[in-house]
N, C-alpha and C positions, 0 to 999 in steps of 0.2 A: 547625850546628845548623837543622835544616829539617824538615817534614813530608816524609817519603819521604829523607830524608839516607842511609839506609842504600845507596839505589841508586848513590851515589857511592863506596863501598867500595873496587870494582877498582880506580878511578882515584887515589884516595888512596894505596892501597896501593903501585901502580906508582909514583908520584911521589914519595913522602918514604920508601919503604925499598927498599935494596939485598937483596933476598931474592927466594927462588923460592916458598916455601910459607907455609901458615899452619898455627898451632895452636890450634883454640878452646878455651876455659877459660868453664865455666858452672856454674850448679847447674840443676836439675831445671826449678825454674819459670823461671829467667831463660832458659834454651834455649828453653823453650816459648814465652816471651815474644817473642824476637828470634833465637836461634840457628837455629830450622828455615829461618828467612827468609835469613839471612847463609848458610847452605849452599846455598840455592838461587842465590842472587847470584853467589857465588864460582865455584860451578860452571858455571854458565852464562857467566863470564868465564875459564874455562880455568885459574883459580888452584887450584893442587894444596892440598888439605887434609890437612895431615900426621898430622894424630890429632886427639883431643879428650880432654879431662878434664873428665868431668860428677860436680858433687859431689851427693849426694843431698839432696832437700828436707826431709827430716827425718833426724836432727835438725836444727835450723836451724844453717847453717854460722856458726862464730864466727872472728873474726879470730885466730886462733891461729897464732904462729909455726911450730908443727910441720907446718901445711900448706905453708908455702912448701918444707919439704923434700920432701913430697909432689910437688910441683909442679915443683921442680927434677929429680927423679928422672924425673917422666915427659916431660918435655921433653927431658934429657939422653939418655934412654934410648932416644931414638927415632934415635939416630946412631951411625954404626958407629966416625966420628972426632970429636973433640970440635970440630974447625974447621968441621965442618960445621952445627953449632948458629946459626952467622952467618947462614945460608940459610933461617932460618924467622922468622916473625913472630908471638908470642903474641898473641892477640886476647882480652882480657877482656869478657865479655858478663854485665854483672849491675849489682848495686849496689855501695856502698862498702866491704863485706869481700871482693867477689870481686876489685875493683879493687886495692885494697890487698895482697892477697895475690900477683896476678901481678905488681905494680909491683915488689915487692921479690923476687921470682922472677926476674924479668926482669933486674934489676940485679945479681943474683948470677952469672947467666949472661953479663953483660955485652953483652945485647941489647936495643934498643928494643922498645916494645909498643904496640898501637893499644888504645883502650877504646871500646866500645860500652854506654854507661850505659841500663839498663834502668827509672830511676825518679829521680826529681830530689829524691833524699833526703840528700846529703851536700855538702861542699864540696870533697870531696877527689879527686875524678875529675880535677881540673886542677891538684892541688897535686904538689911534691915531696916525698917522703917518706911513709913507711907507717905508719900506726897499728895496731901490731899486741900482742898479749898473748903475753907470755913469761913463764913461771913465774907466771901470773896476775896479772903487773905489766903495766899498759898505757904503752906508750912510743911514741915516733915514732921509726922506723928510718930511715936517709938511703938515699935512691934518688930518681932523677930522675922527672919526671912523665911521662905517656903522649906520645908522639910526635904521636900524632894522637888526638884524641874527635870520635867521630860520634854526634853527638845527633839521633835522631829524633822528633821531638815527638810523633807519632802514636803510638810505643810507650811514650814517657815519660807521655803522656797516660793510657794504659791500666794504669798502673801502679795497685796497691791503694791505697786513701785512706790506711791508716796508713802507707805510705811517703812519699807527698805531704806529710802534715801534720809526718813525720820531717824533711824537708828544710827545711820551714816553721821547726820549732823550732831547726835548725841555723843557718838564716840570722839567726833574732831573737838568737842567743846573741852574734851581733857586736856589738850594742850594748852589754852587757857588757864585751867585749873592748875596746872603745873606752874606756871610763870605767875600767877597770884600767889602759890604757896611760897614762892622763892622770895617774892616783895615781903610777903608777912612774917616768915623767918628772918628777914634782915632788920625788919625795923621793930622787933620783938624787945631788943635791949633799951630802947627807947620807952617802954610803957605802954606801947599801944596797945588797944584793945582788939580782942577777935583775932588775935595771933596764935598759931600754933606751929611748933617746932615740925621740920620735915621728918616723918618717920620712914626710915629707909625701906622696910620691906614693902609698906603700902605703896610707896612712891615706885620701886620697882615693880608691883603689880600693875601700875596704871600707865607708868610711863615707858618703862623698858619695852621695846618692839612695837610702840603705838604708831609710829609714821609707817612701818612696815605692814601693821594691822591694817591702816587705812587704805594702803595700796592696795594690799589683797582683798579687802572687802568691796572693791569696786566691781561692777557686773552684777548680772543675775544667776550665775551657775549655782549649783549647790554648794561648790566649793568656796564661793565667795560669801555665800550666806552664811555657812559654818563659821567662816573666818570672823565675819562681822559680829554674830552672836556670841562666839566664844572671846573674842575682845571684850565686849559689852559685859559678859558674865563675871569675867575675871574683874573687871572695875567694880563689880556689884560685890564681890568677896572681899574688895579692899575698903568698901564700906562696914561690912561686917567685921572685919578685922579691926578698924580702928573707933567702931562705933561713931562713925562722923561720916558727914560726905565730903569733908574738906578734901581729900584724894583727888574727887571727880568732879568737884563743882567749886567754879570761881566766879566772877562776876557777869560772865556769859549767861549763866543761869539765874542771875539775878535780874539781867535784861529781859529773858524770857518770863520769869514770874511776873514780872509787871503786867505783861502783856496778858499772861494766863488770867491774871486777876481783872483785865478788863475785857476779857470773854472775847479775844480777837479772833475773828471768824472771816472767811471769803465766800459770798453769797451764801451766808446762812451756816455753812459748816466751819466748826472750829478749825482753827491752825494746828497742826499736832506739834507736840512738844519738841521734838527733835527739830522741826523747822523753824521753831521760833529759836532754839538752842545756838543752830546754823547761822541764824542772821546775828544773836546775840554774840556768838565767838568771831563774826567780823568786825562787830561794832567795838568789842573788848580789845581785839588784836588792833584795831585803828587808834585805840586811845593808847595802848600799851605801845605802841610804836610811837606815837606822837609825843609822849612823855620823855620815851629815851631815843629821840632822835640823834641828840649830840653826843660825840664821844667823851666831852667834857661837861659838868654840871651846866645847864642850859643858862644863858645870862636871863632870858625871859622869866626864867623860875628864880633865879637868884635874885633879879631886882622885883620881883613879887613880894610884897609884904606879906607876913602871915596874918591870918584873918583873926581881927579882934573879938570875931563872934561870941555872945554869950550865949550861956544855955539856954536863955529866955528867948533870945533872938534866933536861934537855931529852932526852937520850938515852934516859933512864928512861922519861919522859912518852910518848914516841914508841912506844918498843917496848910500852909498857902499850897504847895505843891500837890497834897494829897486833898484837897477841897472838895468834897463832894464824892469822895470815893469810899466805899464800905471799909478799905483797909486802914483808915485814916488813923484810928486808935493805935493799932497795931503797929504803923509806921513811927508814930510820935514815941510810943515805949521802945522801939529800937533805937530811934535817935538819941533818946536819952542815955540809954544804957552803954551806947558805943562813942558817946560825946567825948571828944579831948580839949582838954583845956589848952590856953595860949602856950605854956611852959611846956607842955607834951609835944604840941605841935613845933615848937622851936626844936626841941631834943630831936624830932625824926627828921626834920629838914637838914640838921646839922649830920646826922647819922648817914642818912642817904646822899649828902654832898661828900663825906668822908669816904663812902664806900663807893662812889659812883661807878665807877670803871669796872670793879669786880660785878656789881649789881647789874648793870648794864649787859655787859657780856653774857651773863649767867640766863637773864631774862631773855635776851634776845636769841640765844642760840635754843631756849626752849620753845619759844614761837616758831610758827612757820609762818614765813614772810606773807603779808598781806595779799599779794598778787598771786603767791603760790598757793595758797589757802583759798581764796576765791575761786581760783581754776579748779582745784582739787572738789570743792563743794558743787561747784558748776556741773562736774563730769559726773558727780553723784547725784545729780537733779535735785539738789539742795536750793533753796532760795539766796539769792545772793544781794538781792535788793529790797528795801523797804516795801515797794509797792507790790512785791510778789506775796506778802503776809497781810496786805491792806493798810500799810502805811506810808507816809511821805518821808523821805530822807531824814527831813529835819526831825519829824516824830520820832522816828528810830534812834537817832542819837540825842535827842533830848530826853528821852526815858532813862539814860543815865543817871540822870540828877534822883529821880524817884529810886532808881535800881539801888543807889548807894545807901539807902536808910532801912534796906527791909530784912537785913539778917546783920547780926553781930558777928562778920567774919570780914578779916582785912583782906581788901583786894587791892587793884590798880585803881579802882573809884575812890576807895578811902584815901590812897596817898595823893591822888589829885586834890581830894578835898582837904587834906590836911595840909597841902602845900599851897592851897590857896588858888589854884589852877585849872580847877574841874571845868569851870564855866569858860574860861579862854581855850583851854585844850579840846573842848567840844567844838568851838567856834573854830579852831584851826582845822579841825577833821572836816568839818562843813565848807571850809573854802578849798580844801584840797580836792582836785579832780580825781585823785586816785581812789577814796574811798566811797564805798556804798553805790558804785555808779553801773 
């Protein structure tokens, strides 16, 4: 990462890849931002460009798995013999969508690839795994990270403001990812599904200095852009290290995934991943603050009976929630996988009640207070109300019911459901003039 880093492309290509040529993948906007310069640099270094695949700028490219097939065919169709594919390096030129599509395509062809980001918009550049829609259901497909990332801060600084603010929203979501990880670790002894103990090194990579990084990322200077990209890149390395997105993704991303599955758009333009995460982070923070509002185990939670919901009843509930949605079958499968019987829910409630004071302190210390978070996101030009991304306030909050069942990862949403208070907690948020106004 440096101003002018593109000039290092030929040396990096020859040092880190055993290949003869490259294949460029971009869309019309990102090719204009960096692709033309890359062509000149490679031609001057006598590195053959075998071909290119340029997606149109309109409609806006979606992270749809169908495009992986297009890229595999484009790359594979350039060779007379399958073994020749090993002699080419795909270069992903663009944002998170281009990177994820190339990442998975390279994996399917068993070749490494190189990434040139054109915006500091996501944490996925350096991460293993590709977040793609298949059958309108958002999921992470396994594949290794790029072998090389060349981040030219002069190019990153030229990205549109909405992409810079999108990356800021993705970075802010790590606050909730941390609080959810604390909750998950706490309920692990009760036999809760989808929990993972906190891994100290990955925690340090994502959480140590996070608030400082957020403050330093405000603004449009190259220094601010570099700070934001570096922080996002480090969180991507944490995903590589743990082979999981747990360190960087909590229920704020689950809110955003539901909106991605619904193809949420404003005037025909899809809302960016990071903007959805920003609003999901506000929703998740509101939920977590509502659950942990009292210094003592709350009477309203204590008096709420543990739901006697059977698995069959839960299947019916989830089927109704996802009625008419393409992701219904996948949501039902996840709901079955993560379902807790009554004894497990009782153990979770008892454990949380016993550890309430310590758990509450850890969770609230990890979170940024809602009002402070709202101000920070507003300064970064992120959406702070549902209407900004095409949702009513009620629709934004009600998304939490669907978000709870799309991944077997324990979060504040699962804690609320296990305690039998998810519906009432969302209602309390809606009645509170502080949240999502």
